[in-house]
N, C-alpha and C positions, 0 to 999 in steps of 0.2 A: 605413412598411414595409408591403408588401402581404402577403396571406395565403400567397403562394407563396415568400416570402423565407426565407433561411437565415441563421442566426447562427453565426459562427465564434468559438469560445471558445479562448483561449490562456492557458496557464500557463507562463511562462518561468522558473519557479523550480525548486526541488528536484524531480527526476523530472519535468521539463518535458513538457507534454502538450498535445494539441489535441482539440477536440470540434466537431461540427457538430450544431446543434439546429434544428428547424423552429419555426414560429410557434405550434404547440400545445404546445411543450415536450418533444416527443419527441426523444430523443438518437438521431441517425442514425449517428453515428460517434464514437468516442473511442479514442485510443491515445497511448502515451507515446513520446517521442523515443528512449529507450533501446532500444526494440524494433527500431528501424530502424538506428541507428548502432552498436548493440551495446556501448554504454558505460553500465554500470549506474549508475542514479541520476543521469543526465545533468542538468545544471542551467544550461543556457544556452538561447538561442532554439531552439525545436524545428523547425529548418529542414527536416529530412527528412520529418517528420510533416506539416508544412504542404505540402510538395511532393506528398505522397501525396494530400492533400485536393484540391489543385489538379488532379491527374490523374484523380481519380475522381468529382468533383462538378462541376456546372455553376457555375463561379465567378461568373457573371453574376447568379445568384440570391442570392449572399452580400451582404446589405444591411446587416448589422451585424457589427462586429468588436469583441469584448469581451476585454480583456486583464486578467488578475489582477495586482494589485500596482501600485506606482507606476511612473512613466515615466522614472526615472533608471536608466541602464544603463551597463555598461562596453563600450567599443568591441569588446573581444574577444568579448563575448556574441553579436555578430552574425556572427561568422566560423564557417564549417563546423568541425567537431570536429578534423579533421586539420590545418587551418590554425592553430587555436588553439595547439597544441603548438609548432609552428614559430615562431609569433610570440613566445611566451614565452621562447624560447631566445635571444632578443636582449635583453640587459640594458638597452641604450639605449632600447628601445621600451617597457619595462615601464610607466613612468608614463602613456604615451599609451594603452596598452591596458587598464590596470587602474583608472584613475581613473573615477569615475562622473560622468555628465553627462546632460543632457536627451536622451533617445533617441527623441523623437517623429519627427524627420526620418528617422532610420534605419528606424523601423517603417514609415513611409510608403513607403520604398524597398523594403523586404521585400515588402509587400503588392502594390505596383505590379508588382514582378517576377513575382508569381504571377498577375497579371491581375485582382486584386481592387481594385475602385474604392472600396469603402466605407472611411470613415475609422476609425481605431482609437479606442476608448474604454477608460478605465482604471477599475478598481474595487478597492476596499479588500480586502486579503488575507482578513481574518476575516469580512467581509461575504460574500465568495465562499464560504468554508467553510460558513457558516451557510445560505446559499442553496442550495448543492449538496446539502445534506441535507434541509432543510425542504421545498423545492419538489419533492423526489423521494419523500418519505416516505408520501404518501397520507393524512396526518392533518391535520385542520384546526387543532386546538388543541394546541400542544406546547411544552415547554421545550426550547430549542435551545442546546446547549453546544458551543463550539469550543475545543479545547485542543491546542496544539502547542508547538514551541520558540519560534517567534516569526515575526512577519510584519507589516510596516508599523508597527512599534513596539509591537505587542501580542502577548500570548501566550495569552490566555484571554478569551472573551466569553460572556456569558449573554444570551439573547434570548427573547422570548415570540413565538412564531409563532401568529397567529390570523387566520382569515378571509383567508388569502393575503397577510398583511402581517407582516413581521418588525420587532419593536420591541426595540432593545437596552436591557437593564436595567443591565448592569455590564460593565466591561472592566478588564483588568489588563495592566500593562506587561511588557516582556520581562524586567526584572530580578526578576519574580515568577513566572518560567516553570517550570511543572512539567515541561515537555519538556526544558528545559536541566538541571533538577535530575536527572532520570532519566538524561539523556545524560551528565552529568558523572560519575555513578557508572559508567555503561557504559564511558566512556573511562578512568576511574581503574582499572578492573579489567582493562585491556589490550585492550578491544574498541574499535570505532570508532563514535563518535557519529554519529547520523543514518543508521546502517547496521545496527548490531548490537544495538539495544535488545531485539529479540526473543530474543536469546540470554540476556539478563539475566532476562527473564520466565521462560524455561524453567529457568534455573539456580536461580531463587528457590525452587522447590518442594523442592530438596534441602537447604536451609539452615534455620537456626533464627533467626527474625526477632527474637526477644527479646534476643539478645546485642548487637545494635547499634541497635535501634529507638530507644532514648532519644537516642542521639547524633545519629542521622540526622534524627529528628523535630525536634530543636533547630535543624537547618539548613534546615528548611522549615516555617514556622509559618503557620497559617491561623486566623483569629479571626472569629466571627460574633456577637460580643457587641454589644449595643446595636442590633441589627437591621442593622448594616452589616458587610460582609465585607472583611477586610483580610488581605493576604498579604505575608509577608516571608521571603526566603531568603538567609541569609548565604552559602551555597554558590554560588548563582547570582550574587549581587552581586559575589563575588570573581572570577567569570568576566569581568565587565565592567571590571575594573580593569587598566589597562595595566601590563605587567611589563617596564620598561626597565632595563638594556639587554638583559636575558636574552632577551626576545622577539625583538628584532632579530637577536641572534646566532643564535638558533634558526632564524629565517627564512633568514639568510645561509647557514648550514650546509646546510639542506635544499635551498635553491635551487642551491647548488653541486653537490649530489648529483644534482639534476634535470638540470643542464647537462652533467654528465659521463656521464649515461645510467645512473646507478646506481639511480635510481627513476623510475617513470613519472609522467606528469602527474597521474593519479588518486592515486597514492601521495603525491605532493607535496601535493596538495590535502587528502588525508586527514590528513597530518601537521599541516598548518596548522589544520584544523578541530578537531583533538584537543588542540592545545597548551594553550589557555586552560582548557577543561574539565578536562583531566588535571592541570594545575598547581593549579587551585582545589581539586580533590579531594585531592591530595597535601598541600596546605597544612593540611588538617584531619585527614587519616588517614595521613600519611607515616610516622609513627613507631609506628603501632598494629599490633598483631598481630591478624589476622582471616583467615577463609577467604573465598574468593570466594562460596561458597554462602550464608554468613551475611550478607554484605554485600548480595548480591542480594535475599535474602529480606526484609531490613529495608527496602531501597529500594522493593521492590514493595509492602510493607505501608504505608509512608508515602504512596506514590502513591495507593493505594486509599483509605486513610482520609481523605486530604486531599480527594480528589475527591468521595467520598461525603458528607463534611461540607458541602461547597459545594453539591452538587446537592440534598441534603435541604433545605437552607435555602431555595433558590429554588423547589423543588417546593411547599413549604409556603406561600411568599409568593404564588405564582401560582395555586395550586390545580390545577396541571396533573397529569394522570395518564399522559401520553405523553411519552417522553424521546427526543430526537433528538440525535445526536452526530456530530461531524466534527472533523478535525484529526489530526495524526500520533500524538498520545498515545493516541487511541482505537483504534489498531492493537493495543493491549494487550488481548487477549481475556479475560484473567483479570479485569482491571478491569471490563470490560463485563458479565461474569457477576454481579459484586457489585452493579453499578448496577441491573441488571435485577431483582435480588432485593430492592431497597429496597421496604419496605412502601408500597403505594399506587401503585407504577409498574405500569401495566397493559400498556403496549406500549413496545417499544424499537426504534429504528431507528438503525443504525450505518451511516453512508455507506460503501458498499463500496469507494469510491475516497477513503478518509478522509484520505490524505496530500495533499501539495501537487499531486499529479497531478489531484485532483478539482477544483482551483480553476478549471480551464477550463470545467467544467460550471456551477459557481456563477456565474462571470462571465457566461456566456451567459444563465442564468436572470435575473440582475439586469438585463441589457440588455433582455431580453424583457419583464420587469415594467415597466421604465421606458417602453417604447413601447406596451405593452398592459397598462394598469393592472388590467384584469379578470383577468389571468392569476393563478391561485391554485395552480398546481402540476400535475404529472402524475406519477402513481405509476410509479416505476422498475420495469420488469418483466424486464429482462435486463441482464447484463454482457457478453454476447457482442456487443461493439460495434466490434471492431477489424477488420483486414483478413481476408478469406477468399480462398481460392485455387482450390478446386474440383479435381475428379478429373483433368481434362485437364492442368492446370498441374502437378499433383503427378506425374503420369505422365512428363511432359517432364523434370522435375527428377530423377526416379529414373533415367530412361534416360541423361540427360546425365552423371550421376554414376557410371554403370556399375554400378548396384546389381543384385546377383544374388538369386535366390530370391524373386522377387515373386509374391504370390498375390493375384489380383484377385477381390474378393467384392462384387458389386453389391447383393445383397439385404441390407438393413440388419440384419434379424433374424439371418440366418445369420452375418453379420460379427460381430455382438455375441456370438453363441454361441462363435464361434471365438476371439475375444479372451478370453472367460471361461475357455475350456478351457486356453488358454496360461497364464493367471494361476494357474489351479488346479494346473498343473504346475510352479508356482514360477518361471515366467518373469516378468521385469520388463518391462513394456510401456510404450513411449512412445506416448501417445494424442494424435493430432493430428486435430482434427475441426471443420470449420466456421469461423466468425468467431472471431478471437482475443479472449480476455477483456481487459477494461480493469481497471486496478487492480492491487494487489500480489499477489492470490491466483490460483493456477491453479484453474480451475473446470470442467475437463473438456474444454476446447478445446485446451489445450497442457499436458497433465498426464502424469505418470508414475504408472502404476497397478501395484500389487503386492499380494500376499497380506498380510493383517494377522494371520495365525494364529501367527506366530513373532515374538517381540520382537526377535530378532537381525536381522530385516530392516532395522531402523534403522541398525545398524552397517554392514551390507552396502551399503545405499544411500548412506550418508554417505561411505564409502570410494570407491565408484564415482563419485560426483559431487564428490568432494574437498570435502565440507562438514564443518563441526563444529557440530553442533546439540545442545542439551541437552533440548529438548522433542521428544517423539516426533512422527512425521508425523501429519498430519490424516486422519481417516476420511471416506469418502464413503459414504452409505447412501441407500436410497430414502426419499423424504419420508414415505411412508405407514408406514414402520417406525420412525419417530422415537420414539414412546412405548414401543416394545418395548426400545429400546437405551438411551435417555437418561432419567435420573431427575430429579425435582424439577420446578420451574416451567418450563413450555414455552410455553403459550399466550401470545401477544403478542410472541414473539421469533422467530417462524418466518422472518421476512425476514432477520434477522441470521444465522440458521443457514443459510439458503440460500446466503449469500455468505461463510460461514466467518469471522464476525467476533465470535464469542462462544464461551465454553466452557460445558460442562454436566457434571454428575456422570454417570457411566456405571453402569448396573446391573451387579451382580456377575457375572451370567451372561456378559455380553459383555466384561467385563474379562478373563475366562478365555478366551473364544473369539477375541478380537481384541486380544491384549496389545500388539501393535505400535503401536496408536494411542491407548493410554491412558497418561496421565502418572502419575508416582509418587503424585500426590495424588488419583488416581481420576477425573480429568477428561479430557475430549477436546474438540477444536475441530472440530466436524463440518461437512461440507457436506451439506445435504439436497437431493436432486435430484428434481425432478418430471418425469414422463415427457414432458409437453407441452413442457418447456423444452429437453430434449436427449434424444430418444427412444433413440438408440443407446447413449449413456452409461448411461441408466437400465436398458436391457435387458441390458447387460453385468452389472450388479449382480444382476438377476433370475436370469439364467442361472448366474452364479457361486454364488448361494445354492442353486440346485437341485443343483449339483455338490458343494458342500461343507457346506451347512447354515449358512453364515455370510453375512449380508446386507451385509457391510462390506468395503471395500477401502482400502488405503493410497492416498491421493491427495497427491502432492507436485508441485512445479513442475518442468517439463521444461526443465532448464538445467544446465549445469556450474557449479561453484563460482565465485562472483563474476561470472558472466555474467547478462545479463537472460534472462527466459523466451524460448524460441524464438518466432519470428514466422513466417518463411517456410519452405517445404518444404526449402530448402537448409540453413537453420539446424537443422532437425530431423534431416536426413540426417547433417550433421556431428556432432551430439551422439550419434547412433546409432553412427557409426563410431569415436567416441572412447570407446565402451564405456559410455555413460550407461545404456543399456537393452539387453536381450537381443533384443527384438522391437519393430519400429516399425509401429504401426497408424496409417496416414496416409491419411485419407479412405477410398477404397474398396480400399486396398492393405494387405496384411499382409506384412511383410518380416522374415525371421529371419536 
């Protein structure tokens, strides 16, 4: 591979995604398929995202193609999303479309159709998670922990990253999965596994963990005796046991509902995903009386205590003081706060694309390392890695949509002041600016901004966006004001806070000034924004503080309920017209 070559990273798994990386490890582009096809958490081949890459990059420079996970796929995975649903509506074709087989020839066909001559290479799921974090963290010596539901047969790995090389110390199978354990409780409480674990985290603060802790901890046991770590979970093991004939009857009933149009393809998939976790949970707790809050609190406590026990063991074994995390479980911001506060941990890095969307980045890093052994990583400096559209394209979209009341403000400082004034007047603003964020968090490129001065804004926004959340919205504040607002240990976690992947305790003064972004336990999940990273976004906060005395705003994702975050100007205009926001600040335009 020459120095001008590009590496195409692909994650065809949960929240499938694509990245483009150069030979120095700089991520030039990264985006999830859901942002293009508008299907939340899409988990098939990211055809639209790949097409975007082919249209915006010189594909002749792509000399490496790195795919996360194994090469066995279902035929249906290679179909566009609209064709998938039609194919599944023919019962006679189900075996053909759903059975897994070697998909290498199909992959060659996909790449050839995009004009990409490079051959695909496949990389292990958890190796991709580990690489996505370690090679982006900017730390030479670190304990690297990956935790998720499962992938390629594993659910958790421990590695030592040193001098640009990852060495795996321990791995755990899927039947010992903390992700599946937490997901089973999520499903058992009526939420959706792989989608709503964040609701459980928020709900936990309202409960009493002691009421159910003993019973739940019996269902997930971790031992470090004798210097070796062993994990066993009766709850997760129950998920892997077939339940015949009840499972087949459940599948038949739900498939009939899908065929008759009573449920969508996504609802059908959700029902199947939740069957075994929910059944396993009810096996243990079906006859028990408990509140959702107490169960959530106990599950959160068991998760935190289990991971802390594991991480402490390997920190002591390796002597590491830097902790690097990836995998869907570390989307749990409360867990990350406790991990950072372990005695001896000096720095924490949480991959901001912690879920399977980040596997495309890890696969590209592994391919780069394979072809350039001297590669030791490149510090991630931005998550604004997706498509950008510019003022001219936005103006065309506004005019085509017949939007009235447009105000064009080309001076960035004047525009920031105008947005701050509107928010100070209690307007809810949809903020669309520059390249879209990669990963699950809105970070000021596709955000909804609102005043944090009244707690009731949480109910207002949830109703407008048709959401049901138990955790308050996240705050955004200038990076330089962090110590004024946040209490406790901060140094060494700034990167995690920049990308909204950790909680902190909030000083009492700001609990009173910005109650909308502080949870009942006195914590918040902030985004710290530096002026050089997003000048207009930062200036909005500065102007807002001058107007109100509060350096904090609500920042939540710009999307309606169960939709992906907006990508295009058209997506933003549609959300605006659906009442998601009062004002749309989209590039150089302010629309009310």
